[in-house]
C-alpha positions as a printed NumPy array, in Angstrom:
array([[133.505, 209.32 ,  39.127],
       [132.489, 212.881,  39.597],
       [133.936, 215.683,  37.456],
       [134.866, 218.921,  39.092],
       [133.38 , 222.033,  37.636],
       [135.765, 224.349,  35.848],
       [138.256, 221.742,  34.69 ],
       [138.561, 221.567,  30.948],
       [139.372, 218.191,  29.456],
       [141.23 , 218.083,  26.187],
       [140.514, 215.353,  23.703],
       [143.059, 212.555,  23.999],
       [144.562, 213.83 ,  27.258],
       [145.255, 211.082,  29.751],
       [146.787, 211.856,  33.136],
       [150.238, 210.361,  33.77 ],
       [148.908, 208.129,  36.538],
       [146.599, 206.343,  34.089],
       [149.07 , 205.795,  31.238],
       [149.814, 202.155,  30.599],
       [153.339, 202.388,  29.14 ],
       [155.612, 204.124,  26.708],
       [154.474, 205.307,  23.313],
       [156.09 , 204.095,  20.114],
       [157.627, 207.518,  19.525],
       [159.295, 207.49 ,  22.947],
       [160.733, 204.03 ,  22.315],
       [162.045, 205.012,  18.881],
       [163.717, 208.125,  20.313],
       [165.407, 206.092,  23.053],
       [166.612, 203.505,  20.529],
       [167.948, 206.261,  18.261],
       [169.883, 207.824,  21.147],
       [171.348, 204.432,  22.087],
       [172.326, 203.83 ,  18.454],
       [174.125, 207.168,  18.237],
       [176.016, 206.482,  21.474],
       [177.075, 203.033,  20.248],
       [178.198, 204.528,  16.924],
       [180.423, 206.947,  18.847],
       [181.808, 204.468,  21.391],
       [182.631, 201.476,  19.137],
       [185.308, 203.201,  16.983],
       [186.918, 204.693,  20.089],
       [187.083, 201.275,  21.756],
       [188.533, 199.664,  18.626],
       [191.212, 202.368,  18.425],
       [192.137, 201.722,  22.05 ],
       [192.47 , 197.993,  21.347],
       [194.744, 198.727,  18.371],
       [196.99 , 200.985,  20.428],
       [197.269, 198.361,  23.182],
       [198.224, 195.731,  20.601],
       [200.821, 198.107,  19.128],
       [202.313, 198.723,  22.585],
       [202.562, 194.955,  23.195],
       [204.358, 194.485,  19.869],
       [206.853, 197.253,  20.65 ],
       [207.511, 195.783,  24.099],
       [208.108, 192.336,  22.587],
       [210.532, 193.811,  20.043],
       [212.414, 195.61 ,  22.82 ],
       [212.784, 192.353,  24.741],
       [214.135, 190.614,  21.624],
       [216.6  , 193.441,  20.986],
       [217.801, 193.443,  24.595],
       [218.343, 189.678,  24.544],
       [220.436, 189.828,  21.368],
       [223.926, 190.467,  22.847],
       [223.6  , 187.868,  25.653],
       [222.56 , 185.28 ,  23.065],
       [225.68 , 186.037,  20.996],
       [227.876, 185.529,  24.038],
       [226.131, 182.281,  24.985],
       [225.862, 180.764,  21.53 ],
       [228.993, 181.154,  19.41 ],
       [227.148, 180.286,  16.193],
       [225.182, 183.61 ,  16.276],
       [226.877, 186.08 ,  13.892],
       [227.105, 189.854,  14.229],
       [224.635, 190.379,  11.408],
       [221.99 , 188.478,  13.389],
       [222.347, 190.599,  16.514],
       [220.471, 193.87 ,  16.416],
       [222.587, 196.675,  17.968]])
């Protein structure tokens, strides 16, 4: 391989075409970025799951409340104190 005159070569410099892979520092930086993103996303996702569960509970309670008066009419043994207005 012939070197061109006038090109200075720095110690430790390797052209991008000849690099074999990623350095340890690059891998650690990528892993740190992924860790930060996961730390941000996980609490948000858990909060969304909690709010969905809360909405399901409220919907179930509404259905129970709406079915109260028809149950009283159908079953005479249901008292007024058991029916939610």
